[in-house]
N, C-alpha and C positions, 0 to 999 in steps of 0.2 A: 196642668197641659196635657193632651189627648195625644198618645203614644201616635205614630204613624207606622203601617208597613215599609218595609227597605225589599225595594224591588231591584233586581241586577237584568243587564243585558250581557250576558258573559261572552264572550269570542273563541272562534276556536285554537286562539293562540295562547290560551291561558290555561292554564292547567288547574285550576279548579273547573273548567268545563267540565273535563274528562273527570275529575275525582266526585263531582256532585251526578254527572250520568250515570255511574261505577254506583250511587249510592245508591239512583231511579232504578235500575236495570234489578241491585241486589233486593231493593225492598219490590218489586215487580217480580220475583222468585217468589218471595215469600207469602205477600196477601194474597194471590191466587191461591195458591195449599189450604189457605183459610178460608177462604171464601167456596172453595170446593167440598167444604165440608157439608154446606148446606146442597140439597138438590137443587140442582139446575145453576149454584149458587156464582158460576165462573160467567154465564150467558143472564141473568137476572141483573147482576151487580155490576160488573162489568171490570172488575179490582185495578188490570194496567190501566184505562182510563183516567181514574183517580190520582195514582202517583202522576202519568204523562203531565192533566192538568195541573195539578198542584207547584210539581218540578216547572214546568215550561213558564207559566205565570211569575214565578217567586224568582226565577232565574233567566228567562229568554228563550227565543225560540230553538236558538243556538242547539244550545242545554238539552231541553226537551225533546227536539230531534233525532240529536242524537240517542238519547233514550229511548224514542219510539221505533227508532231501527233496529237498536240490538235488543231489544228487550223479549219481543215476539222470538228472536232466532236463538237466544240464548235460554229463554225459555221452554222452548222444542227441542233442542241439541239434550240440556239435560234432563229435564220429566217427559217429552213426547206431547207436552201442548202448549199454544194451540195445536190443532191436527195439521198438518201439512197443506192441506187443500184451503184455509180457512186463513192461510199464513198472509197472501197478499192482501184481502179486504181490509185485516186486522191492522196490517202495518199501517195501510196507506189510511187508515181511519185514524191511528196513531197517531201519524207524523202532522196530516191535518190539523187537530185539536193540540199538536206542540205548537204548531206554526200563527195559529188562528191566537190561543192564549198568548205565548208570547209577545205577539205582537200588537195585541189588546194592552197585555199588560204596560209596554213599552209606549204608546201614546199613552193613554191615560191615567197612567202612574198613582191607580185606585184600586182596591180590591173591593169590591161593592157588588152585593146581590145579583143584582139585573145585570150588571158587564159578567158573570160567570155564566147567569141563564144565555145571553147571548151567543158566549164564548160555546157555550154547548151547543144551545140550538144550531149555530150556524156550523159548527164543525158537523154537527149528524146528517144536516145537508146536504154537505158538500162532500160526508163519507157515505150519505145512501145515491149519488148519483153517479161517486166513484164504483161504488158496490152495483149498482144499474150496469156502468160499461163494463165491469169486469166480469161479470157474473150472467148478465141477461134477465134475474127471475127478480121480482118483487118480493116474494113472503121471506127471504132474509133482512132484510132491510124493515120492512114493515114491523117484522119481531122484536127490531130494536127498540120501539116504541111501545108496542102491544107487550111485549114480555120484560125489555130491558128500563121500563121507565122507574124504578126504584134505582137502577144505578145510576138514569140520568141525576136526580135527584139528589144520590148520592156524592156525586161528583159536585154538583154547584155546592151543596152545605158542607160536604168533607171541605174542599178545598177551603172556604171562606174560614170555616171552621180550624182550617190548620196556618193559614196562612194570618189570622187575624190571633195567634191563642196569645203569643205577649200583650196587646192591645187588652183582651180581655184578663188576663192574672195581674197586668201589671195596675197597683195601685197608685191613686191623685189623678 
């Protein structure tokens, strides 16, 4: 018998929502520090997005949105990164990713590579439009794809692996 992936849609009146959002914010404090050991690692791999995608897909858009809004603020307050100038765009992109991921998981109730690819591409497209509206420049938006493609792949494959770990390791 094949094990299935359990997906949740937590609400703001549940303690679990805040506990999981806190876990994701904590992960988003540690993970960027690891990726920043690689030259341009934060820009190339976008580690905050991996946590937000996996968390939102697993626990719903409300939990993900909370973590998406808090992660850049907490990171900036404690580490000075991301830079204040990029906070609005980063927050918009993470919030978009959280909502798209959570709604996709809630609708399809499945974790597949095509769904995750779709979530990342739709989120990137909406985020690009938001970035253009906020900054008026297209260079950073293009860089998300030209420099950040390894991060986009990491988001898709990493989230799929994280959410399917029990399926992959269970016997039978």
